[in-house]
C-alpha atoms as a printed R data frame, in Angstrom:
    type eleno elety resid chain resno        x       y       z
1   ATOM     1    CA   UNK     A     1 -225.355  18.883 106.354
2   ATOM     2    CA   UNK     A     2 -224.246  15.830 108.321
3   ATOM     3    CA   UNK     A     3 -225.861  15.015 111.652
4   ATOM     4    CA   UNK     A     4 -223.147  14.040 114.128
5   ATOM     5    CA   UNK     A     5 -225.148  12.560 116.955
6   ATOM     6    CA   UNK     A     6 -224.404   8.892 116.319
7   ATOM     7    CA   UNK     A     7 -221.150   8.155 118.139
8   ATOM     8    CA   UNK     A     8 -219.762   6.221 121.098
9   ATOM     9    CA   UNK     A     9 -222.131   7.989 123.495
10  ATOM    10    CA   UNK     A    10 -225.261   6.637 121.827
11  ATOM    11    CA   UNK     A    11 -223.883   3.118 121.488
12  ATOM    12    CA   UNK     A    12 -223.863   2.672 125.262
13  ATOM    13    CA   UNK     A    13 -227.410   3.993 125.501
14  ATOM    14    CA   UNK     A    14 -228.721   1.619 122.820
15  ATOM    15    CA   UNK     A    15 -227.549  -1.536 124.593
16  ATOM    16    CA   UNK     A    16 -230.658  -1.524 126.753
17  ATOM    17    CA   UNK     A    17 -232.602  -2.620 123.635
18  ATOM    18    CA   UNK     A    18 -230.094  -5.067 122.196
19  ATOM    19    CA   UNK     A    19 -230.067  -8.838 122.493
20  ATOM    20    CA   UNK     A    20 -226.738 -10.645 122.220
21  ATOM    21    CA   UNK     A    21 -227.501 -13.887 120.382
22  ATOM    22    CA   UNK     A    22 -229.803 -16.072 122.483
23  ATOM    23    CA   UNK     A    23 -228.910 -14.268 125.712
24  ATOM    24    CA   UNK     A    24 -231.329 -12.163 127.695
25  ATOM    25    CA   UNK     A    25 -230.409  -8.445 127.445
26  ATOM    26    CA   UNK     A    26 -229.582  -8.441 131.162
27  ATOM    27    CA   UNK     A    27 -226.665 -10.807 130.428
28  ATOM    28    CA   UNK     A    28 -224.782  -8.331 128.244
29  ATOM    29    CA   UNK     A    29 -222.601  -7.432 131.202
30  ATOM    30    CA   UNK     A    30 -221.718 -11.111 131.708
31  ATOM    31    CA   UNK     A    31 -220.680 -11.353 128.048
32  ATOM    32    CA   UNK     A    32 -218.542  -8.223 128.280
33  ATOM    33    CA   UNK     A    33 -216.909  -9.459 131.483
34  ATOM    34    CA   UNK     A    34 -215.957 -12.708 129.757
35  ATOM    35    CA   UNK     A    35 -214.795 -11.081 126.527
36  ATOM    36    CA   UNK     A    36 -212.556  -8.517 128.242
37  ATOM    37    CA   UNK     A    37 -211.560 -10.707 131.211
38  ATOM    38    CA   UNK     A    38 -212.977  -8.287 133.755
39  ATOM    39    CA   UNK     A    39 -213.498 -10.745 136.601
40  ATOM    40    CA   UNK     A    40 -211.945  -8.388 139.152
41  ATOM    41    CA   UNK     A    41 -214.159  -5.539 137.997
42  ATOM    42    CA   UNK     A    42 -217.228  -7.785 138.215
43  ATOM    43    CA   UNK     A    43 -216.338  -8.810 141.763
44  ATOM    44    CA   UNK     A    44 -216.285  -5.169 142.861
45  ATOM    45    CA   UNK     A    45 -219.616  -4.072 141.366
46  ATOM    46    CA   UNK     A    46 -221.794  -5.279 144.239
47  ATOM    47    CA   UNK     A    47 -219.484  -3.800 146.882
48  ATOM    48    CA   UNK     A    48 -219.207  -0.440 145.124
49  ATOM    49    CA   UNK     A    49 -222.983  -0.169 144.869
50  ATOM    50    CA   UNK     A    50 -223.937  -1.322 148.383
51  ATOM    51    CA   UNK     A    51 -221.135  -0.159 150.686
52  ATOM    52    CA   UNK     A    52 -221.980   2.555 153.208
53  ATOM    53    CA   UNK     A    53 -219.239   5.023 152.259
54  ATOM    54    CA   UNK     A    54 -218.436   6.434 148.816
55  ATOM    55    CA   UNK     A    55 -221.081   4.398 147.032
56  ATOM    56    CA   UNK     A    56 -221.091   4.413 143.253
57  ATOM    57    CA   UNK     A    57 -224.229   5.406 141.400
58  ATOM    58    CA   UNK     A    58 -225.454   3.117 138.634
59  ATOM    59    CA   UNK     A    59 -224.041   5.583 136.124
60  ATOM    60    CA   UNK     A    60 -220.730   5.582 137.977
61  ATOM    61    CA   UNK     A    61 -220.623   1.786 137.843
62  ATOM    62    CA   UNK     A    62 -221.309   1.856 134.093
63  ATOM    63    CA   UNK     A    63 -218.439   4.305 133.593
64  ATOM    64    CA   UNK     A    64 -216.211   2.073 135.751
65  ATOM    65    CA   UNK     A    65 -216.969  -0.958 133.561
66  ATOM    66    CA   UNK     A    66 -216.598   0.991 130.309
67  ATOM    67    CA   UNK     A    67 -213.235   2.397 131.344
68  ATOM    68    CA   UNK     A    68 -212.075  -1.140 132.110
69  ATOM    69    CA   UNK     A    69 -213.220  -2.195 128.631
70  ATOM    70    CA   UNK     A    70 -211.277   0.665 127.066
71  ATOM    71    CA   UNK     A    71 -208.171  -0.079 129.130
72  ATOM    72    CA   UNK     A    72 -208.206  -3.749 128.100
73  ATOM    73    CA   UNK     A    73 -208.683  -2.859 124.422
74  ATOM    74    CA   UNK     A    74 -205.747  -0.432 124.564
75  ATOM    75    CA   UNK     A    75 -203.491  -2.859 126.406
76  ATOM    76    CA   UNK     A    76 -204.267  -5.660 123.941
77  ATOM    77    CA   UNK     A    77 -202.890  -3.442 121.171
78  ATOM    78    CA   UNK     A    78 -199.758  -2.709 123.209
79  ATOM    79    CA   UNK     A    79 -200.621   0.930 123.936
80  ATOM    80    CA   UNK     A    80 -199.819   0.701 127.683
81  ATOM    81    CA   UNK     A    81 -201.843   3.772 128.761
82  ATOM    82    CA   UNK     A    82 -200.318   6.143 131.296
83  ATOM    83    CA   UNK     A    83 -201.921   6.925 134.641
84  ATOM    84    CA   UNK     A    84 -205.182   8.787 133.996
85  ATOM    85    CA   UNK     A    85 -205.005   8.300 130.225
86  ATOM    86    CA   UNK     A    86 -207.848   5.782 130.067
87  ATOM    87    CA   UNK     A    87 -210.178   7.954 132.128
88  ATOM    88    CA   UNK     A    88 -209.414  11.025 130.010
89  ATOM    89    CA   UNK     A    89 -209.764   9.156 126.722
90  ATOM    90    CA   UNK     A    90 -213.116   7.747 127.852
91  ATOM    91    CA   UNK     A    91 -214.244  11.266 128.740
92  ATOM    92    CA   UNK     A    92 -213.230  12.540 125.313
93  ATOM    93    CA   UNK     A    93 -215.215   9.756 123.645
94  ATOM    94    CA   UNK     A    94 -218.394  10.031 125.708
95  ATOM    95    CA   UNK     A    95 -218.747  13.404 127.453
96  ATOM    96    CA   UNK     A    96 -221.406  15.645 125.912
97  ATOM    97    CA   UNK     A    97 -219.298  18.706 126.757
98  ATOM    98    CA   UNK     A    98 -216.426  17.595 124.483
99  ATOM    99    CA   UNK     A    99 -216.403  19.188 121.029
100 ATOM   100    CA   UNK     A   100 -216.806  17.041 117.938
101 ATOM   101    CA   UNK     A   101 -213.319  17.968 116.756
102 ATOM   102    CA   UNK     A   102 -211.651  16.841 119.986
103 ATOM   103    CA   UNK     A   103 -213.731  13.661 120.025
104 ATOM   104    CA   UNK     A   104 -212.656  12.893 116.444
105 ATOM   105    CA   UNK     A   105 -208.994  13.377 117.397
106 ATOM   106    CA   UNK     A   106 -209.325  10.923 120.289
107 ATOM   107    CA   UNK     A   107 -211.084   8.457 117.989
108 ATOM   108    CA   UNK     A   108 -208.319   8.794 115.377
109 ATOM   109    CA   UNK     A   109 -205.534   8.255 117.936
110 ATOM   110    CA   UNK     A   110 -207.104   4.989 119.015
111 ATOM   111    CA   UNK     A   111 -207.652   3.939 115.389
112 ATOM   112    CA   UNK     A   112 -203.987   4.514 114.620
113 ATOM   113    CA   UNK     A   113 -203.096   2.399 117.626
114 ATOM   114    CA   UNK     A   114 -205.164  -0.496 116.308
115 ATOM   115    CA   UNK     A   115 -208.131  -0.083 118.683
116 ATOM   116    CA   UNK     A   116 -211.515  -0.670 117.056
117 ATOM   117    CA   UNK     A   117 -213.412   2.208 118.665
118 ATOM   118    CA   UNK     A   118 -216.727   1.281 117.076
119 ATOM   119    CA   UNK     A   119 -216.465  -2.248 118.452
120 ATOM   120    CA   UNK     A   120 -215.680  -1.210 122.019
121 ATOM   121    CA   UNK     A   121 -218.350   1.476 121.794
122 ATOM   122    CA   UNK     A   122 -220.842  -1.259 121.026
123 ATOM   123    CA   UNK     A   123 -219.607  -3.159 124.084
124 ATOM   124    CA   UNK     A   124 -219.949  -0.189 126.426
125 ATOM   125    CA   UNK     A   125 -222.775  -0.725 128.912
126 ATOM   126    CA   UNK     A   126 -225.425   1.693 130.118
127 ATOM   127    CA   UNK     A   127 -226.548   2.214 133.682
128 ATOM   128    CA   UNK     A   128 -229.753   0.313 132.818
129 ATOM   129    CA   UNK     A   129 -227.682  -2.756 131.939
130 ATOM   130    CA   UNK     A   130 -225.757  -2.495 135.204
131 ATOM   131    CA   UNK     A   131 -229.016  -2.088 137.102
132 ATOM   132    CA   UNK     A   132 -230.487  -5.245 135.527
133 ATOM   133    CA   UNK     A   133 -227.287  -7.192 136.167
134 ATOM   134    CA   UNK     A   134 -227.216  -6.276 139.850
135 ATOM   135    CA   UNK     A   135 -230.893  -6.875 140.493
136 ATOM   136    CA   UNK     A   136 -231.847  -9.679 138.108
137 ATOM   137    CA   UNK     A   137 -228.597 -11.618 137.713
138 ATOM   138    CA   UNK     A   138 -227.084 -11.124 141.178
139 ATOM   139    CA   UNK     A   139 -230.254 -10.406 143.159
140 ATOM   140    CA   UNK     A   140 -228.619  -7.424 144.863
141 ATOM   141    CA   UNK     A   141 -230.636  -4.679 146.525
142 ATOM   142    CA   UNK     A   142 -229.651  -1.742 148.670
143 ATOM   143    CA   UNK     A   143 -231.521   0.549 151.052
144 ATOM   144    CA   UNK     A   144 -234.708   1.780 149.401
145 ATOM   145    CA   UNK     A   145 -234.032   5.449 150.157
146 ATOM   146    CA   UNK     A   146 -230.571   5.246 148.614
147 ATOM   147    CA   UNK     A   147 -231.883   3.404 145.591
148 ATOM   148    CA   UNK     A   148 -234.683   5.904 145.186
149 ATOM   149    CA   UNK     A   149 -232.262   8.839 145.285
150 ATOM   150    CA   UNK     A   150 -229.934   7.182 142.768
151 ATOM   151    CA   UNK     A   151 -232.815   6.327 140.451
152 ATOM   152    CA   UNK     A   152 -234.173   9.872 140.600
153 ATOM   153    CA   UNK     A   153 -230.755  11.324 139.798
154 ATOM   154    CA   UNK     A   154 -230.205   8.948 136.884
155 ATOM   155    CA   UNK     A   155 -233.715   9.540 135.561
156 ATOM   156    CA   UNK     A   156 -233.350  13.307 135.797
157 ATOM   157    CA   UNK     A   157 -229.991  13.255 134.031
158 ATOM   158    CA   UNK     A   158 -231.482  11.135 131.247
159 ATOM   159    CA   UNK     A   159 -234.375  13.550 130.748
160 ATOM   160    CA   UNK     A   160 -232.026  16.520 130.518
161 ATOM   161    CA   UNK     A   161 -229.733  14.687 128.075
162 ATOM   162    CA   UNK     A   162 -232.703  13.718 125.914
163 ATOM   163    CA   UNK     A   163 -233.936  17.307 125.839
164 ATOM   164    CA   UNK     A   164 -230.462  18.573 124.915
165 ATOM   165    CA   UNK     A   165 -230.115  16.033 122.103
166 ATOM   166    CA   UNK     A   166 -233.597  16.918 120.863
167 ATOM   167    CA   UNK     A   167 -232.672  20.615 120.838
168 ATOM   168    CA   UNK     A   168 -229.535  19.843 118.806
169 ATOM   169    CA   UNK     A   169 -231.528  17.759 116.303
170 ATOM   170    CA   UNK     A   170 -234.253  20.397 115.866
171 ATOM   171    CA   UNK     A   171 -231.677  23.170 115.474
172 ATOM   172    CA   UNK     A   172 -229.673  21.229 112.878
173 ATOM   173    CA   UNK     A   173 -232.809  20.366 110.921
174 ATOM   174    CA   UNK     A   174 -234.012  23.974 110.955
175 ATOM   175    CA   UNK     A   175 -230.652  25.336 109.833
176 ATOM   176    CA   UNK     A   176 -230.461  22.679 107.127
177 ATOM   177    CA   UNK     A   177 -233.844  23.730 105.753
178 ATOM   178    CA   UNK     A   178 -232.945  27.423 105.848
179 ATOM   179    CA   UNK     A   179 -229.619  26.782 104.133
180 ATOM   180    CA   UNK     A   180 -231.025  24.501 101.442
181 ATOM   181    CA   UNK     A   181 -233.680  27.044 100.458
182 ATOM   182    CA   UNK     A   182 -231.185  29.884 100.308
183 ATOM   183    CA   UNK     A   183 -232.869  31.792 103.134
184 ATOM   184    CA   UNK     A   184 -229.500  32.034 104.877
185 ATOM   185    CA   UNK     A   185 -225.888  31.443 103.817
186 ATOM   186    CA   UNK     A   186 -224.669  28.340 105.632
187 ATOM   187    CA   UNK     A   187 -221.723  25.984 105.277
188 ATOM   188    CA   UNK     A   188 -221.517  22.846 107.405
189 ATOM   189    CA   UNK     A   189 -222.167  23.929 111.011
190 ATOM   190    CA   UNK     A   190 -221.730  21.955 114.212
191 ATOM   191    CA   UNK     A   191 -224.465  22.559 116.798
192 ATOM   192    CA   UNK     A   192 -223.735  22.327 120.524
193 ATOM   193    CA   UNK     A   193 -226.133  22.845 123.409
194 ATOM   194    CA   UNK     A   194 -224.489  23.754 126.721
195 ATOM   195    CA   UNK     A   195 -226.784  24.028 129.756
196 ATOM   196    CA   UNK     A   196 -225.265  25.890 132.699
197 ATOM   197    CA   UNK     A   197 -226.698  26.588 136.134
198 ATOM   198    CA   UNK     A   198 -225.917  29.446 138.521
199 ATOM   199    CA   UNK     A   199 -227.048  29.335 142.146
200 ATOM   200    CA   UNK     A   200 -228.225  32.782 143.263
201 ATOM   201    CA   UNK     A   201 -227.485  31.921 146.901
202 ATOM   202    CA   UNK     A   202 -223.915  30.535 146.881
203 ATOM   203    CA   UNK     A   203 -222.767  31.688 143.437
204 ATOM   204    CA   UNK     A   204 -221.899  28.207 142.136
205 ATOM   205    CA   UNK     A   205 -221.695  28.219 138.322
206 ATOM   206    CA   UNK     A   206 -221.472  24.851 136.567
207 ATOM   207    CA   UNK     A   207 -222.878  22.778 133.766
208 ATOM   208    CA   UNK     A   208 -225.990  20.851 134.702
209 ATOM   209    CA   UNK     A   209 -224.095  17.536 134.460
210 ATOM   210    CA   UNK     A   210 -221.322  18.826 136.736
211 ATOM   211    CA   UNK     A   211 -223.956  19.956 139.216
212 ATOM   212    CA   UNK     A   212 -225.587  16.526 139.209
213 ATOM   213    CA   UNK     A   213 -222.257  14.672 139.458
214 ATOM   214    CA   UNK     A   214 -221.104  16.844 142.386
215 ATOM   215    CA   UNK     A   215 -224.370  16.327 144.256
216 ATOM   216    CA   UNK     A   216 -225.473  19.951 144.016
217 ATOM   217    CA   UNK     A   217 -223.936  23.319 144.840
218 ATOM   218    CA   UNK     A   218 -222.306  24.752 147.983
219 ATOM   219    CA   UNK     A   219 -225.618  25.395 149.734
220 ATOM   220    CA   UNK     A   220 -226.624  23.293 152.709
221 ATOM   221    CA   UNK     A   221 -229.083  20.491 151.838
222 ATOM   222    CA   UNK     A   222 -232.738  21.058 152.736
223 ATOM   223    CA   UNK     A   223 -233.791  19.406 155.986
224 ATOM   224    CA   UNK     A   224 -237.058  17.657 155.138
225 ATOM   225    CA   UNK     A   225 -237.953  17.380 158.831
226 ATOM   226    CA   UNK     A   226 -237.774  21.131 159.483
């Protein structure tokens, strides 16, 4: 049985441990900006993170950069993506909720168009890389309460993702052992873990990632001063 966890999603996560040549890891974003000519994107990062209204989270900034990388790679091969095509293709390549079959189709379409998906996946940045770039390279800070909230959200999402991936790995390994010993009849299964949340008060039903991305459910936020 093949384990299908190593794909574009994990490439972005691994960049926090990589060193590009003699550069410090925090400079990966500078290298990517130069390689894909993303000067305009780079100029907006500080504003998007620090402005008072509609601030981006660190994860949102990473997605913004990665989508720009994908757009540039597609345009260099003459694909001329339609409105919304880059964002949807990026989702198909990276979203945990997308099935392996759909992800493979998106990968194959890009391959046929001349886009080296493995290469751009290796260039995708994680929110940790964006965080280091803002703080260590640019010296940018924002209000401590906002930063604390963003960090807690990102940290919580990472813990949930790690637990989900661990559950997939344990399940695949267990099924593999049962199948190889003949305890059960088993072909070549794909294992997916989908965590959903239902609020008993307002009735909101969503995946845990959707709930985090939307900032919660329809209930009123708790007033800490009450």
